[in-house]
C-alpha positions as CSV (number, residue, x, y, z in Angstrom):
1,M,-9.6,-17.2,50.1
2,S,-8.6,-20.6,51.5
3,S,-4.9,-21.7,51.3
4,V,-3.6,-25.1,50.2
5,P,-0.9,-27.2,52.0
6,Q,2.4,-27.3,50.2
7,H,3.0,-31.0,49.3
8,A,5.6,-32.0,46.6
9,V,5.1,-35.1,44.6
10,R,5.2,-34.8,40.8
11,R,4.8,-32.0,38.3
12,R,2.5,-31.9,35.3
13,S,1.9,-28.7,33.3
14,P,-1.8,-28.2,33.0
15,W,-1.2,-25.9,30.1
16,W,-0.7,-28.9,27.9
17,V,-4.3,-29.9,28.6
18,V,-5.3,-26.4,27.4
19,V,-3.3,-26.8,24.2
20,G,-4.7,-30.3,23.6
21,A,-8.3,-29.4,24.3
22,G,-8.1,-26.3,22.2
23,T,-6.4,-27.9,19.2
24,A,-8.7,-30.9,19.2
25,N,-11.8,-28.7,19.2
26,A,-10.3,-26.3,16.6
27,V,-10.9,-29.1,14.0
28,G,-14.2,-30.0,15.5
29,P,-17.8,-28.7,14.9
30,Q,-16.6,-25.1,14.8
31,M,-14.5,-25.9,11.7
32,Y,-17.6,-27.4,10.1
33,L,-19.8,-24.4,10.9
34,A,-17.1,-21.9,9.8
35,T,-16.7,-23.6,6.4
36,T,-20.4,-24.3,5.6
37,G,-20.7,-21.1,3.5
38,L,-17.9,-22.1,1.1
39,F,-19.8,-25.3,0.2
40,V,-23.1,-23.7,-0.6
41,L,-22.5,-22.8,-4.3
42,P,-20.6,-26.0,-5.2
43,I,-23.3,-28.2,-3.6
44,V,-26.1,-26.2,-5.3
45,E,-24.4,-26.5,-8.7
46,D,-23.7,-30.3,-8.3
47,T,-27.0,-31.4,-6.8
48,G,-29.6,-28.9,-7.9
49,F,-30.6,-28.2,-4.3
50,S,-31.8,-24.7,-3.5
51,R,-29.6,-22.4,-1.4
52,T,-32.2,-22.6,1.4
53,T,-31.8,-26.4,1.5
54,V,-28.0,-26.3,1.6
55,T,-27.8,-23.5,4.3
56,G,-30.6,-25.4,6.2
57,A,-27.9,-28.0,7.0
58,Y,-26.6,-25.4,9.5
59,S,-29.9,-25.4,11.3
60,V,-30.2,-29.2,11.2
61,A,-26.7,-29.5,12.6
62,A,-27.5,-27.0,15.4
63,V,-30.5,-29.1,16.4
64,G,-28.3,-32.2,16.5
65,M,-25.7,-30.3,18.5
66,V,-28.2,-29.3,21.2
67,I,-29.4,-32.9,21.6
68,G,-25.8,-34.2,21.6
69,L,-24.7,-31.5,24.1
70,I,-27.4,-32.4,26.6
71,I,-26.6,-36.2,26.3
72,A,-22.9,-35.6,26.7
73,S,-23.4,-33.3,29.7
74,R,-25.0,-36.2,31.5
75,L,-21.9,-38.3,30.9
76,V,-19.0,-36.0,31.6
77,D,-19.3,-36.1,35.4
78,R,-19.3,-39.9,35.4
79,Y,-16.8,-41.0,32.7
80,A,-13.2,-40.1,32.0
81,A,-12.8,-37.3,29.4
82,R,-11.1,-39.3,26.6
83,Y,-13.6,-42.1,26.8
84,I,-16.2,-39.6,25.6
85,L,-14.0,-37.3,23.4
86,V,-12.3,-40.0,21.2
87,P,-15.6,-41.7,20.1
88,A,-17.3,-38.3,19.7
89,F,-14.5,-36.9,17.5
90,V,-14.2,-40.0,15.4
91,L,-18.0,-40.2,14.8
92,F,-18.1,-36.5,14.1
93,A,-15.4,-36.8,11.5
94,A,-17.1,-39.9,10.0
95,S,-20.4,-38.0,9.7
96,M,-18.7,-35.1,8.0
97,A,-17.1,-37.4,5.5
98,T,-20.5,-39.0,4.8
99,I,-21.9,-35.7,3.6
100,G,-19.7,-36.0,0.5
101,L,-21.1,-39.5,-0.2
102,M,-24.8,-38.4,-0.2
103,P,-27.0,-38.7,-3.3
104,P,-28.8,-35.5,-4.5
105,V,-31.9,-36.2,-2.3
106,E,-32.7,-33.5,0.2
107,A,-34.0,-35.7,3.0
108,I,-31.0,-38.0,2.8
109,Y,-28.6,-35.0,2.6
110,F,-29.8,-33.8,6.0
111,I,-29.1,-37.0,7.8
112,P,-25.3,-36.8,8.1
113,C,-25.6,-33.1,8.8
114,F,-27.7,-33.9,11.8
115,F,-25.1,-36.4,13.1
116,V,-22.3,-33.9,12.5
117,G,-24.0,-31.7,15.1
118,F,-25.0,-34.6,17.3
119,F,-21.6,-36.1,17.7
120,G,-19.9,-32.6,17.6
121,G,-22.0,-31.8,20.7
122,G,-20.1,-34.3,22.6
123,T,-16.7,-32.7,22.1
124,A,-16.8,-29.4,23.9
125,V,-18.1,-30.0,27.4
126,P,-15.8,-33.0,28.3
127,A,-12.8,-30.9,27.1
128,T,-13.9,-27.8,29.1
129,R,-14.4,-29.9,32.2
130,A,-10.9,-31.4,31.9
131,V,-9.4,-27.9,31.5
132,V,-11.2,-26.3,34.4
133,S,-10.4,-29.2,36.7
134,W,-6.7,-28.2,36.6
135,F,-7.2,-24.4,37.2
136,D,-8.8,-22.3,39.9
137,N,-6.6,-19.2,40.0
138,N,-6.3,-18.9,36.2
139,R,-9.5,-20.7,35.2
140,A,-11.0,-18.0,33.0
141,L,-7.6,-17.5,31.2
142,A,-7.3,-21.2,30.6
143,V,-10.8,-21.3,29.1
144,G,-10.0,-18.1,27.1
145,V,-6.9,-19.7,25.6
146,V,-8.9,-22.8,24.6
147,T,-11.6,-20.8,22.9
148,G,-9.0,-18.6,21.3
149,I,-7.3,-21.7,19.7
150,I,-10.8,-22.9,18.5
151,G,-11.4,-19.4,17.1
152,L,-8.1,-19.5,15.2
153,G,-9.1,-22.9,13.8
154,A,-12.4,-21.5,12.7
155,A,-10.6,-18.6,11.0
156,L,-8.1,-20.9,9.2
157,G,-10.7,-23.6,8.3
158,P,-12.2,-21.7,5.4
159,V,-8.8,-21.1,3.9
160,L,-8.1,-24.9,3.9
161,A,-11.6,-25.8,2.8
162,G,-11.5,-23.3,-0.1
163,A,-8.2,-24.8,-1.3
164,L,-9.6,-28.3,-1.1
165,I,-12.8,-27.5,-2.9
166,E,-10.8,-25.8,-5.7
167,S,-8.4,-28.8,-6.1
168,V,-10.6,-31.9,-5.5
169,G,-14.2,-30.8,-5.4
170,W,-16.7,-30.4,-2.5
171,R,-17.3,-34.1,-2.0
172,Q,-13.6,-35.1,-1.5
173,A,-13.0,-31.8,0.4
174,Y,-15.4,-33.0,3.1
175,G,-13.5,-36.3,3.2
176,Y,-10.1,-34.7,3.6
177,L,-11.4,-32.3,6.3
178,A,-12.9,-35.3,8.1
179,L,-9.5,-37.1,8.0
180,I,-7.7,-34.1,9.3
181,A,-10.3,-33.7,12.1
182,A,-10.1,-37.3,13.2
183,L,-6.3,-37.6,13.1
184,L,-5.5,-34.3,14.8
185,S,-8.3,-34.5,17.5
186,V,-7.7,-38.1,18.5
187,T,-3.9,-37.4,18.7
188,M,-4.3,-34.3,20.9
189,V,-6.9,-35.9,23.2
190,T,-4.9,-39.1,23.6
191,L,-1.6,-37.3,24.3
192,F,-2.7,-34.3,26.4
193,V,-6.4,-34.2,27.6
194,R,-7.1,-35.6,31.0
195,G,-8.9,-34.3,34.0
196,R,-7.0,-33.5,37.2
197,A,-6.8,-36.5,39.5
198,E,-8.9,-38.5,37.1
199,R,-9.2,-42.1,38.2
200,H,-11.5,-44.6,36.6
201,V,-12.4,-48.2,36.2
202,R,-13.0,-49.0,32.5
203,G,-13.8,-45.4,31.8
204,R,-16.2,-44.8,34.7
205,L,-14.9,-42.3,37.2
206,V,-14.4,-43.3,40.8
207,T,-14.8,-41.0,43.8
208,E,-12.0,-42.4,45.9
209,T,-8.5,-43.7,45.3
210,Q,-5.6,-45.0,47.4
211,V,-2.2,-43.4,47.9
212,E,0.4,-45.2,49.9
213,G,-2.2,-47.3,51.7
214,R,-4.5,-44.4,52.6
215,D,-7.8,-43.5,51.0
216,V,-8.0,-40.1,49.1
217,S,-11.5,-38.7,48.3
218,L,-12.0,-37.3,44.8
219,E,-15.3,-35.7,45.6
220,L,-15.7,-32.1,44.3
221,P,-17.4,-29.2,46.0
222,G,-20.7,-27.9,44.5
223,L,-24.4,-28.4,44.0
224,T,-26.1,-31.3,42.3
225,F,-28.0,-30.5,39.1
226,G,-31.3,-30.5,40.9
227,E,-30.0,-28.2,43.6
228,A,-28.6,-25.8,41.0
229,L,-31.9,-25.6,39.2
230,R,-33.5,-24.2,42.4
231,T,-31.0,-21.3,42.6
232,R,-31.5,-17.9,41.1
233,Q,-27.8,-17.9,40.1
234,F,-28.4,-20.8,37.6
235,W,-31.2,-18.9,35.9
236,G,-29.4,-15.6,36.1
237,I,-26.3,-17.0,34.4
238,A,-28.3,-18.9,31.8
239,L,-30.7,-16.1,30.9
240,G,-28.2,-13.3,31.3
241,L,-25.5,-14.8,29.0
242,G,-28.1,-16.2,26.7
243,M,-29.4,-12.7,26.0
244,V,-25.9,-11.5,25.1
245,G,-25.6,-14.4,22.6
246,L,-29.0,-13.5,21.1
247,V,-27.9,-9.9,20.4
248,I,-24.3,-10.4,19.3
249,V,-24.9,-13.4,17.1
250,G,-27.9,-11.6,15.5
251,L,-25.7,-8.6,14.8
252,Q,-22.9,-10.8,13.4
253,V,-25.2,-12.7,11.0
254,H,-26.8,-9.5,9.7
255,L,-23.7,-7.3,9.8
256,V,-23.0,-7.4,6.1
257,P,-26.5,-6.5,4.8
258,M,-26.9,-4.0,7.6
259,M,-23.8,-2.1,6.7
260,T,-24.4,-2.2,3.0
261,D,-27.8,-0.6,3.7
262,R,-26.0,2.1,5.6
263,G,-23.6,2.9,2.7
264,L,-20.6,0.6,2.8
265,N,-19.7,-1.5,-0.2
266,N,-19.8,-5.3,-0.1
267,D,-16.0,-5.7,0.4
268,Q,-15.9,-3.2,3.3
269,A,-18.9,-4.9,4.9
270,G,-17.2,-8.3,4.5
271,Q,-14.0,-7.0,6.1
272,L,-16.0,-6.1,9.2
273,L,-16.7,-9.8,9.8
274,V,-12.9,-10.4,9.8
275,I,-12.4,-7.6,12.3
276,F,-15.2,-9.0,14.5
277,G,-13.6,-12.5,14.5
278,L,-10.1,-11.2,15.3
279,A,-11.4,-8.8,18.0
280,S,-13.3,-11.7,19.6
281,L,-10.1,-13.8,19.7
282,V,-8.3,-10.9,21.5
283,G,-11.2,-10.6,23.9
284,R,-11.1,-14.2,24.9
285,V,-7.5,-14.1,26.0
286,V,-7.6,-10.6,27.5
287,G,-11.0,-11.4,29.1
288,G,-9.5,-14.4,30.8
289,V,-6.8,-12.4,32.5
290,I,-9.4,-9.7,33.6
291,I,-12.1,-12.1,34.8
292,D,-9.6,-14.1,37.0
293,R,-8.8,-10.9,38.8
294,V,-12.0,-8.9,38.9
295,H,-15.3,-10.2,40.2
296,G,-17.6,-11.6,37.4
297,S,-20.6,-9.7,38.6
298,I,-18.6,-6.5,37.9
299,V,-16.9,-7.5,34.7
300,G,-20.0,-9.2,33.2
301,P,-22.3,-6.2,33.2
302,V,-19.6,-3.8,31.9
303,V,-18.9,-6.2,29.0
304,M,-22.5,-6.9,28.3
305,L,-23.3,-3.1,28.1
306,A,-20.3,-2.4,26.0
307,P,-21.9,-3.4,22.6
308,I,-24.5,-0.7,23.2
309,A,-21.8,1.9,22.7
310,G,-20.6,0.0,19.6
311,M,-24.1,0.0,18.1
312,F,-24.3,3.8,18.4
313,F,-21.2,4.1,16.2
314,L,-22.0,1.3,13.7
315,E,-22.2,3.8,10.8
316,P,-20.0,4.9,7.9
317,P,-17.3,5.8,7.3
318,F,-15.5,2.4,7.3
319,S,-13.0,3.4,10.0
320,T,-15.8,4.3,12.4
321,A,-17.7,1.1,11.7
322,A,-14.5,-1.0,12.1
323,L,-13.8,0.5,15.5
324,A,-17.4,-0.2,16.6
325,V,-17.3,-3.8,15.4
326,A,-13.9,-4.3,17.1
327,F,-15.5,-3.0,20.3
328,I,-18.4,-5.4,20.0
329,G,-16.1,-8.3,19.1
330,V,-13.8,-7.8,22.1
331,A,-16.9,-7.7,24.4
332,F,-18.2,-10.9,22.8
333,G,-14.9,-12.6,23.3
334,I,-14.7,-11.6,27.0
335,E,-18.3,-12.7,27.5
336,G,-17.4,-16.2,26.2
337,D,-15.0,-16.7,29.1
338,L,-17.7,-15.9,31.7
339,L,-19.9,-19.0,31.3
340,A,-17.6,-21.7,32.8
341,L,-16.2,-19.3,35.3
342,L,-19.5,-18.2,36.7
343,I,-20.9,-21.7,36.9
344,T,-17.9,-23.0,38.9
345,R,-17.9,-20.0,41.2
346,Y,-21.6,-20.0,42.0
347,L,-22.6,-23.6,41.5
348,G,-19.3,-25.5,41.9
349,M,-17.6,-28.4,40.1
350,R,-19.6,-31.3,41.5
351,S,-22.1,-31.5,38.6
352,F,-20.3,-29.2,36.2
353,G,-21.2,-31.2,33.1
354,R,-24.9,-31.6,34.0
355,I,-25.2,-27.9,34.6
356,I,-23.2,-26.3,31.8
357,G,-24.7,-28.6,29.1
358,P,-28.3,-27.2,29.4
359,V,-27.0,-23.7,29.7
360,Q,-24.9,-24.0,26.5
361,A,-28.0,-25.5,24.8
362,M,-30.0,-22.5,25.8
363,F,-27.3,-20.3,24.5
364,I,-27.3,-22.0,21.1
365,L,-31.1,-21.8,20.9
366,G,-30.9,-18.1,21.9
367,S,-28.3,-17.5,19.3
368,A,-30.7,-18.9,16.7
369,V,-33.4,-16.4,17.8
370,G,-31.2,-13.4,17.3
371,P,-30.8,-13.6,13.5
372,L,-34.5,-14.4,13.2
373,L,-35.4,-11.3,15.3
374,L,-33.4,-9.0,13.2
375,G,-34.6,-10.6,10.0
376,L,-38.3,-10.3,11.0
377,G,-37.7,-6.7,12.0
378,Y,-36.2,-5.9,8.7
379,D,-39.0,-7.6,6.7
380,R,-41.8,-6.0,8.7
381,L,-40.3,-2.5,9.1
382,G,-38.1,-2.2,6.1
383,S,-35.0,-1.3,8.2
384,Y,-32.8,-2.7,10.9
385,D,-32.9,0.7,12.8
386,P,-36.2,0.1,14.8
387,V,-34.8,-3.2,16.1
388,I,-31.6,-1.8,17.5
389,P,-33.3,-0.2,20.6
390,V,-34.8,-3.6,21.3
391,L,-31.4,-5.2,21.2
392,M,-30.0,-2.6,23.6
393,G,-32.9,-3.3,26.0
394,I,-32.1,-7.0,25.9
395,L,-28.5,-6.3,26.8
396,V,-29.5,-4.1,29.7
397,I,-31.7,-6.9,31.2
398,G,-29.0,-9.4,30.7
399,A,-26.4,-7.2,32.4
400,A,-28.8,-6.6,35.4
401,L,-29.2,-10.4,35.8
402,I,-25.4,-10.9,36.0
403,A,-24.9,-7.8,38.3
404,T,-27.2,-9.2,40.9
405,L,-25.7,-12.7,41.2
406,G,-24.0,-11.8,44.5
407,R,-20.7,-12.9,46.0
408,Y,-19.0,-16.1,44.9
409,V,-20.0,-19.2,46.7
410,Y,-16.9,-21.1,45.6
411,P,-14.1,-18.4,45.3
412,A,-10.6,-19.3,44.1
413,I,-8.3,-21.1,46.4
414,T,-4.9,-19.4,46.9
415,G,-2.1,-21.4,45.3
416,F,-4.4,-24.1,43.9
417,D,-3.0,-24.0,40.3
418,R,0.6,-24.5,41.5
419,L,-0.4,-27.4,43.8
420,A,-2.5,-29.1,41.1
421,A,0.5,-28.9,38.7
422,R,2.8,-30.4,41.3
423,D,0.6,-32.8,43.1
424,E,-2.9,-33.4,41.7
425,L,-4.0,-35.7,44.5
426,A,-3.0,-33.2,47.1
427,A,-5.2,-30.7,45.3
428,A,-8.0,-33.3,45.3
429,E,-7.7,-33.6,49.1
430,V,-8.2,-29.8,49.4
431,L,-11.3,-29.9,47.3
432,S,-12.8,-33.0,49.0
433,D,-12.4,-31.2,52.4
434,L,-14.5,-28.3,50.9
435,A,-17.0,-30.8,49.5
436,E,-17.5,-32.2,53.0
437,A,-18.0,-28.7,54.5
438,P,-20.0,-26.7,52.0
439,A,-21.4,-24.4,54.6
440,S,-17.9,-22.9,55.0
441,R,-18.0,-21.7,51.4
442,G,-21.2,-19.8,51.8
């Protein structure tokens, strides 16, 4: 590992960036997705829509999110974080409020749902880029804390939404949720979220600044998007982690009907989802600590194969099933920390947004395939059991892809986090030196 010079200028705790990014996104698109199920019956009763129509809003929002994510990923390496985040959160909230104003016409109902996903897709990548810019030694932990805060918001969102629907009805409930989302996200972004050494002219990032009469380069080490596409590491990360998302999200969506088929009652099966969510929160934070200290090509395969053991024990009684689900949930949480870490370690920070956007889009699309695969398997074969070995095989392939990524091209720099907190421009000089001599990182 390279070492950094010990300059002393000013101190800024980067953990406030973590808190701000996590809290802002806790009331973002994940809150909308987590509360969608509570709105199904009220909307059906009020509008006469079928349940398929109302739940189809989730799919429409997912399509919008993929498109918004790809567009946002092309902007985050060129514009300051808050210049993207503030408009994205405001327009996301406005779109969510608009759902409550829609007449009972199916085609019209889907329009604001699409834009909820579209503008929501612009909220995650800029925040993630801002966070990882401050951290190198504790990068996975920082990302894990952010996703943990988001997960906590997704867990509390249904409680808030349920109380609002009960007191003011589903239409006004969307309005209040939108107001909360706009106020809290904009406040947190404005106060806390900023990339390290972020300098801009009317929002557009610059690659050089002046300090005490001398020029300081803000260039970051790493590959361009085109260069990244030509590496096996890009495709190994995208396909390997995408396969995990396919399997775990498929299991999560079908967990309740699967376990009731196997003998648990509805309440017990529903409790398994709570256990899964809590376990994944734990996994995100614990995983961050582990991944920052153990090589990703070692942690990744172990974590990706762990759900196979869980699937073997996904049987009654409830205690056994709960333990298996907790095991799968922890593994899923740890896997969520790997994406940003592996991209920055193998492909660098230069085009982080351009690279992570398409990979996350592939993950979302893969996650949509998982529930479909299990559903088709059940419809055709009359049971989930024949599909389970297929899921295990997919996990094995994904683990093999991550295990063969090789050594890090951009390993952590000793002392970087402390230097960035004390003197962000000194940290920028260290990175610009590496950007000018990429061969030394290979």
